[in-house]
C-alpha positions in Angstrom: 102.2 130.4 103.2 102.6 128.8 99.7 100.1 126.2 98.7 100.6 123.8 95.7 97.5 122.2 94.2 98.2 119.6 91.5 95.7 117.4 89.8 96.6 114.3 87.8 94.2 112.0 86.0 95.2 108.4 86.1 93.6 105.6 84.1 93.4 103.2 87.1 91.0 102.5 90.0 91.1 104.7 93.1 92.3 101.8 95.3 95.4 101.2 93.1 96.3 104.9 93.0 95.8 105.2 96.8 98.0 102.2 97.5 100.9 103.2 95.2 100.8 106.8 96.4 101.9 105.9 99.9 104.3 103.1 99.0 107.8 103.8 100.2 109.2 101.7 97.3 107.2 103.7 94.7 108.3 107.0 96.2 111.9 105.9 96.2 111.7 104.8 92.5 109.9 107.9 91.4 112.5 110.2 93.1 115.6 108.4 91.9 116.8 111.5 90.2 117.4 113.2 93.6 118.7 109.9 95.1 115.9 110.0 97.6 115.8 106.9 99.8 114.1 105.8 103.0 116.5 105.3 105.9 114.1 104.4 108.7 112.0 103.5 110.7 110.0 102.2 107.7 112.2 101.5 104.7 109.8 99.6 102.3 106.2 98.7 101.8 103.1 100.8 102.3 102.9 103.3 105.1 99.9 103.0 107.4 98.2 105.4 109.9 100.7 106.9 112.3 103.7 105.4 110.6 106.7 107.5 109.7 109.6 107.4 107.3 112.8 109.3 107.2 114.0 110.3 103.8 117.5 111.2 102.7 117.9 113.1 99.4 120.0 115.5 97.5 118.3 118.7 96.2 120.2 121.7 94.7 123.4 119.6 95.4 122.7 119.7 99.2 121.9 116.6 101.2 118.6 116.8 103.2 116.9 114.6 105.7 113.2 114.8 106.4 110.9 112.6 108.6 107.2 112.6 107.8 104.3 110.8 109.4 100.9 109.7 108.1 98.7 111.8 110.3 95.3 111.2 108.6 94.3 108.0 106.7 90.9 107.5 105.0 91.3 104.6 102.5 91.0 104.8 99.6 90.1 108.5 99.2 92.5 110.5 101.4 95.6 110.6 103.5 97.9 113.3 104.9 101.6 113.2 105.6 103.2 115.9 107.7 106.8 116.7 108.4 107.9 115.7 111.9 111.5 116.9 111.4 113.4 118.3 108.5 114.2 121.3 106.4 110.8 123.0 106.3 109.2 125.3 108.8 106.0 123.5 107.7 105.3 120.6 105.4 101.7 119.3 105.1 100.7 117.1 102.1 97.1 116.0 101.5 96.5 113.3 98.9 93.0 113.0 97.5 91.6 110.3 95.2 88.3 110.7 93.4 86.8 108.0 91.0 85.6 109.2 87.6 84.7 107.9 84.2 88.3 108.0 83.0 89.9 106.6 86.1 91.1 108.4 89.2 91.5 112.1 89.7 94.5 112.4 92.1 94.9 115.7 93.8 97.9 116.8 95.8 97.6 119.8 98.2 100.8 120.8 99.7 101.2 123.6 102.3 104.9 124.4 103.0 107.1 127.1 104.4 110.8 127.5 104.6 112.4 128.5 107.8 114.2 131.9 108.1 111.3 134.2 108.1 111.3 136.9 105.3 114.3 135.2 103.5 112.5 131.9 103.5 109.4 133.5 102.1 111.4 134.9 99.2 113.0 131.5 98.5 109.5 129.8 98.7 108.2 132.3 96.1 111.2 132.5 93.7 112.5 128.9 93.8 110.7 126.3 95.9 107.1 126.5 94.6 108.1 125.7 91.1 110.7 123.2 92.1 108.3 121.2 94.4 105.6 121.3 91.8 108.0 119.7 89.3 108.9 117.0 91.9 105.3 116.2 92.5 104.6 116.1 88.7 107.4 113.6 88.2 106.2 111.5 91.1 102.6 111.5 89.7 103.8 110.7 86.2 105.7 107.8 87.6 102.6 106.5 89.5 100.5 106.8 86.4 103.0 104.9 84.3 103.7 102.1 86.9 100.3 101.1 88.2 100.1 97.3 88.3 103.9 96.9 88.4 105.8 96.3 91.6 108.7 98.8 91.9 112.2 97.2 91.8 
């Protein structure tokens, strides 16, 4: 199963990074390129433990819908969201926040798997790992550039 591990240093306190990282509004703003938007049950604000959100987006020109839930929540250092329903055979995303001299080291650990067995594993290796890493990088750059600002 592919695993993505991405670290981003952000010149801001852990609490601010944690809060913005599970804001539905921030996620929507950071993923504007793929027209990602929340369609329910939570459509704005910050997700809390056990809450879920259903996202609709367009990737590779194809519309996708995915529902994820906050399954672990340890403010301000860690939370995990996991796919409840959607396009992946597995989607598990751990968000870690560690204070340092220069700000916060934010670490994303994503375990994912496409459906369709061997064909899905080929797609994961050849396409999705790099594509998802780019999406996470864009999201993290957005967070780093927008701390202290409320998303529109």
